[in-house]
C-alpha positions in Angstrom: -55.7 -59.7 -25.1 -57.8 -56.8 -24.3 -58.2 -53.5 -26.0 -56.4 -51.4 -23.4 -53.2 -53.5 -23.8 -53.4 -53.0 -27.5 -53.9 -49.3 -27.2 -50.8 -49.0 -25.0 -48.8 -51.0 -27.6 -50.4 -49.0 -30.3 -48.8 -45.8 -28.8 -45.4 -47.4 -29.4 -45.9 -49.3 -32.6 -48.9 -47.4 -34.0 -50.0 -48.7 -37.5 -49.1 -52.4 -37.0 -51.3 -52.7 -33.9 -54.2 -51.0 -35.4 -54.9 -54.1 -37.5 -55.0 -56.2 -34.4 -56.7 -53.6 -32.1 -58.4 -55.9 -29.8 -57.2 -59.4 -29.9 -60.3 -61.0 -28.5 -62.0 -58.2 -29.8 -61.0 -57.8 -33.3 -62.9 -59.0 -36.3 -60.2 -61.0 -38.1 -59.0 -64.4 -37.1 -55.6 -65.9 -37.6 -56.1 -66.4 -41.3 -58.0 -63.2 -42.0 -61.4 -64.9 -41.4 -64.3 -63.0 -40.0 -67.2 -64.7 -38.2 -69.9 -64.3 -35.7 -71.1 -67.4 -33.9 -74.8 -68.2 -33.6 -76.7 -66.3 -30.9 -75.7 -67.7 -27.5 -79.0 -69.5 -27.2 -77.9 -71.7 -30.1 -74.2 -71.6 -29.7 -72.3 -74.8 -30.2 -71.9 -77.0 -27.0 -68.7 -77.2 -25.1 -65.9 -78.9 -27.0 -65.7 -82.5 -26.1 -62.8 -83.3 -23.8 -59.8 -85.1 -25.3 -58.1 -87.9 -23.5 -57.2 -86.7 -20.1 -54.0 -88.5 -20.2 -50.6 -87.2 -21.2 -48.7 -87.1 -23.5 -51.2 -85.0 -25.3 -51.3 -83.3 -28.7 -53.6 -80.3 -29.2 -54.3 -78.0 -32.2 -54.1 -74.4 -31.4 -55.8 -71.4 -33.1 -53.1 -71.1 -35.7 -53.8 -74.7 -36.5 -50.4 -75.8 -35.2 -50.3 -79.2 -33.6 -48.6 -78.9 -30.2 -47.3 -81.9 -28.3 -47.4 -81.7 -24.5 -45.5 -84.7 -23.1 -46.7 -84.5 -19.5 -49.1 -82.4 -17.4 -47.2 -79.1 -17.1 -46.1 -78.2 -13.6 -44.6 -74.8 -14.8 -46.7 -72.6 -17.0 -45.9 -69.2 -18.6 -48.8 -66.9 -19.6 -48.2 -64.5 -22.4 -51.8 -63.0 -22.5 -53.7 -61.4 -19.6 -56.7 -63.5 -20.5 -54.7 -66.7 -20.2 -53.5 -65.6 -16.8 -57.1 -65.1 -15.6 -58.2 -68.5 -17.1 -55.4 -70.4 -15.5 -56.1 -69.0 -12.1 -59.9 -69.5 -12.6 -59.6 -73.3 -13.4 -57.2 -74.1 -10.5 -53.8 -73.9 -12.3 -52.7 -70.6 -10.9 -50.3 -72.2 -8.5 -48.4 -73.6 -11.6 -48.1 -70.2 -13.4 -44.4 -69.2 -12.9 -44.3 -66.0 -15.2 -46.7 -63.7 -17.1 -47.1 -60.9 -19.5 -47.3 -57.4 -18.3 -51.0 -56.6 -17.4 -51.8 -52.9 -17.3 -55.2 -53.7 -15.8 -54.0 -56.7 -13.6 -56.2 -59.6 -12.6 -56.4 -61.6 -10.5 -54.6 -60.2 -7.4 -53.0 -63.6 -6.8 -50.9 -63.1 -9.9 -49.5 -59.7 -9.0 -46.1 -60.9 -7.8 -45.4 -63.2 -10.7 -42.3 -62.3 -12.7 -43.1 -60.4 -15.9 -41.3 -61.8 -19.0 -43.2 -59.9 -21.8 -44.5 -56.4 -22.2 -46.2 -54.4 -25.0 -42.6 -53.7 -26.2 -41.7 -57.4 -26.7 -41.0 -60.8 -25.3 -37.9 -61.7 -23.2 -37.2 -65.2 -24.4 -34.2 -65.7 -22.1 -36.2 -64.9 -19.0 -39.0 -67.4 -20.2 -36.4 -70.1 -20.7 -34.9 -69.4 -17.2 -38.3 -70.4 -15.7 -37.9 -73.8 -17.1 -41.5 -73.8 -18.5 -43.3 -76.9 -19.5 -46.1 -75.0 -21.3 -46.3 -71.5 -22.7 -49.7 -69.9 -23.6 -49.3 -67.1 -26.2 -51.4 -64.7 -28.2 -52.0 -64.9 -31.9 -52.2 -62.3 -34.7 -49.0 -60.5 -33.5 -50.0 -60.2 -29.9 -47.0 -62.3 -28.9 -44.1 -61.9 -31.2 -44.1 -64.8 -33.7 -40.3 -64.9 -33.7 -40.3 -65.5 -29.9 -42.9 -68.3 -30.3 -40.8 -70.0 -33.0 -37.7 -69.6 -30.8 -39.3 -71.2 -27.9 -40.6 -74.1 -29.9 -37.1 -74.6 -31.4 -36.0 -75.0 -27.8 -38.5 -77.8 -27.3 -41.0 -75.8 -25.2 -44.6 -76.5 -26.0 -46.3 -73.2 -27.0 -50.0 -72.9 -27.7 -51.1 -69.7 -29.6 -54.6 -68.5 -29.0 -56.8 -65.9 -30.7 -60.5 -65.6 -30.0 -62.3 -63.9 -32.8 -65.8 -64.4 -31.2 -67.3 -65.1 -27.8 -67.6 -68.8 -28.9 -63.9 -68.7 -29.8 -63.2 -67.3 -26.2 -65.1 -70.3 -24.7 -63.1 -72.7 -27.0 -59.8 -71.2 -26.0 -60.7 -71.5 -22.3 -61.3 -75.1 -22.8 -58.0 -75.4 -24.9 -56.0 -73.8 -22.0 -57.8 -76.3 -19.6 -56.8 -79.3 -21.7 -53.2 -78.1 -22.1 -52.9 -77.6 -18.3 -54.6 -80.8 -17.4 -57.7 -79.0 -16.1 -60.1 -79.8 -18.9 -63.0 -80.7 -16.7 -62.8 -77.4 -14.6 -62.4 -75.4 -17.9 -65.6 -77.0 -19.2 -67.4 -76.3 -16.0 -66.3 -72.7 -16.3 -67.5 -72.3 -19.9 -70.8 -74.0 -19.2 -71.5 -71.4 -16.5 -70.4 -68.6 -18.8 -72.7 -69.9 -21.7 -75.6 -70.1 -19.3 -75.0 -66.5 -18.2 -74.7 -65.3 -21.7 -78.1 -67.0 -22.5 -79.6 -65.2 -19.5 -78.5 -61.8 -20.7 -79.6 -62.5 -24.3 -83.1 -63.6 -22.9 -83.3 -60.5 -20.8 -82.6 -58.1 -23.7 -84.6 -60.0 -26.4 -87.8 -58.0 -26.0 -86.3 -54.7 -25.2 -85.9 -51.7 -27.5 -82.6 -51.6 -29.3 -81.1 -48.1 -28.8 -78.5 -46.8 -31.2 -75.1 -47.1 -29.4 -71.7 -45.6 -30.2 -68.9 -47.5 -28.4 -65.8 -45.3 -28.2 -62.7 -47.4 -28.0 -60.4 -44.4 -28.2 -60.4 -40.9 -29.5 -57.0 -39.5 -28.4 -56.0 -39.0 -32.0 -58.4 -40.7 -34.4 -61.7 -42.0 -33.4 -62.0 -45.8 -33.0 -65.2 -47.9 -32.7 -65.9 -51.6 -33.1 -65.7 -53.3 -36.4 -68.5 -55.4 -38.0 -67.8 -59.0 -37.2 -65.8 -58.4 -34.1 -66.4 -59.6 -30.5 -67.3 -56.0 -29.6 -70.2 -56.0 -32.2 -71.3 -59.4 -30.9 -71.3 -58.3 -27.3 -73.1 -55.0 -28.0 -75.9 -56.8 -29.9 -76.2 -59.4 -27.2 -76.5 -56.6 -24.7 -79.5 -55.2 -26.6 -78.4 -52.4 -28.8 -77.9 -51.3 -32.4 -74.3 -50.5 -32.5 -72.5 -48.2 -34.8 -69.8 -50.2 -36.6 -67.0 -49.8 -38.9 -64.5 -51.8 -41.0 -61.4 -53.7 -39.9 -59.5 -50.4 -39.5 -61.6 -49.6 -36.5 -61.5 -46.0 -37.5 -64.6 -43.9 -37.9 -65.2 -40.2 -38.7 -67.1 -37.7 -36.6 -69.4 -37.1 -39.6 -70.4 -40.8 -39.5 -71.1 -40.6 -35.8 -73.2 -37.4 -36.2 -75.2 -39.0 -39.0 -75.8 -42.1 -37.0 -76.9 -39.9 -34.0 -76.4 -42.4 -31.3 -78.9 -42.4 -28.3 -76.1 -43.7 -26.0 -72.3 -43.2 -26.0 -70.4 -45.9 -24.2 -66.9 -44.8 -23.2 -64.5 -47.8 -23.2 -61.5 -45.5 -23.2 -60.0 -44.7 -19.8 -58.7 -41.5 -21.4 -62.1 -39.8 -21.9 -64.9 -38.6 -19.5 -68.5 -37.6 -20.2 -67.6 -34.0 -19.6 -64.8 -34.2 -22.1 -67.1 -35.7 -24.7 -69.8 -33.0 -24.1 -67.1 -30.4 -24.7 -65.8 -31.7 -28.0 -66.3 -29.4 -31.0 -69.1 -30.9 -33.3 -70.4 -33.3 -30.8 -73.0 -31.1 -29.1 -75.9 -32.0 -31.3 -75.7 -35.8 -30.9 -78.7 -37.2 -29.1 -76.6 -39.0 -26.5 -74.9 -35.7 -25.6 -78.0 -33.7 -25.6 -79.7 -36.3 -23.2 -76.6 -36.9 -21.0 -76.4 -40.6 -21.9 -72.6 -40.9 -21.9 -71.7 -44.0 -19.9 -68.2 -45.0 -19.0 -67.8 -48.8 -19.1 -64.9 -51.2 -18.2 -63.4 -52.0 -21.6 -61.1 -54.6 -20.1 -63.8 -57.0 -19.0 -65.9 -56.4 -22.1 -63.1 -57.3 -24.4 -60.7 -59.7 -22.6 -61.6 -63.3 -23.6 -61.5 -64.8 -20.1 -63.7 -65.7 -17.1 -64.8 -62.0 -16.7 -66.3 -61.7 -20.2 -69.7 -62.5 -18.6 -69.2 -59.5 -16.2 -68.5 -57.5 -19.4 -71.7 -58.5 -21.1 -73.7 -57.7 -18.0 -72.0 -54.3 -17.6 -72.9 -53.5 -21.3 -76.5 -54.6 -20.8 -76.9 -52.5 -17.7 -75.3 -49.5 -19.3 -77.6 -49.7 -22.3 -80.7 -50.8 -20.3 -80.3 -49.5 -16.7 -83.5 -51.0 -15.4 -82.8 -54.5 -16.9 -83.4 -57.5 -14.6 -80.5 -59.9 -15.0 -80.8 -63.3 -13.2 -77.9 -64.0 -11.1 -76.6 -60.5 -11.1 -77.3 -57.2 -9.4 -80.1 -55.3 -11.2 -78.6 -52.0 -10.0 -76.8 -50.0 -12.7 -73.3 -49.1 -12.1 -72.7 -45.7 -10.5 -71.3 -44.3 -13.7 -74.2 -45.6 -15.7 -76.8 -44.2 -13.2 -75.0 -40.8 -13.1 -74.9 -40.7 -16.9 -78.6 -41.6 -17.4 -79.5 -39.0 -15.0 -77.6 -36.4 -17.0 -74.5 -36.3 -14.9 
């Protein structure tokens, strides 16, 4: 449930989606809660695996108990993150349909039938796939009426919504349990937690530059909210981020007052040259120093296996000379050009 998907949906449904602007990113959980987990060095350990046998009853992120009578042989994924997770844990060959992904991954899923888009869910197409498990997104990402309709037809549906990185790890494990791949899912989250610890350790003693992360500025300006996954990732990557409230909106005056040293462009609709040419932006430190860095918003905000890559990209964009164990120490081409004033 990455931010780019939500921005595309936002173009069609505007104010409704704004409140859920980055499902895996956004600050509010299913019940309007807001939380940031402990730093990754002290994060809770992997969730203990339930009985590996089926039938199995799991509790999803909306606190709904979902009974799964047998290991599912046919799975429908209604979030891009769930699609990535299912392929990463070895269940990709059982995925029979997926949600539209405007930044598709992995390539192996390219030819799967699309049964949901940012415009809605095609329940009849899902039913035609004869699914034994459907993985959906919470807080309105998947139409709640469609979820209810599928459940009335006796189809097990788990609804997920990660409101923190620890929540993302939990959801990966929950998908694994539901698909009968709990061990593989816990292996994945263990490696992800270790990588998060490495990044946090690498940035711990570094200066914390002031950072403005631009989610979008095609009409209003949007930046991360306090308590969101964005905020957590930016802090773990070694920065002092400019944050706003749950609307994700911020004014140019607030940005100018904050005077960020680095601007990170998560929006695919903006370039460093465009930012430099915006009225009122010319006096900002990041603009004056040429530190305007495009980043891949999808891997930074999507609560799946590539969240580690997103954290590493953030860390290298903020600290181009950082030494990250297990990852390239070279900054991305975009980051290098930006830091050089390009």
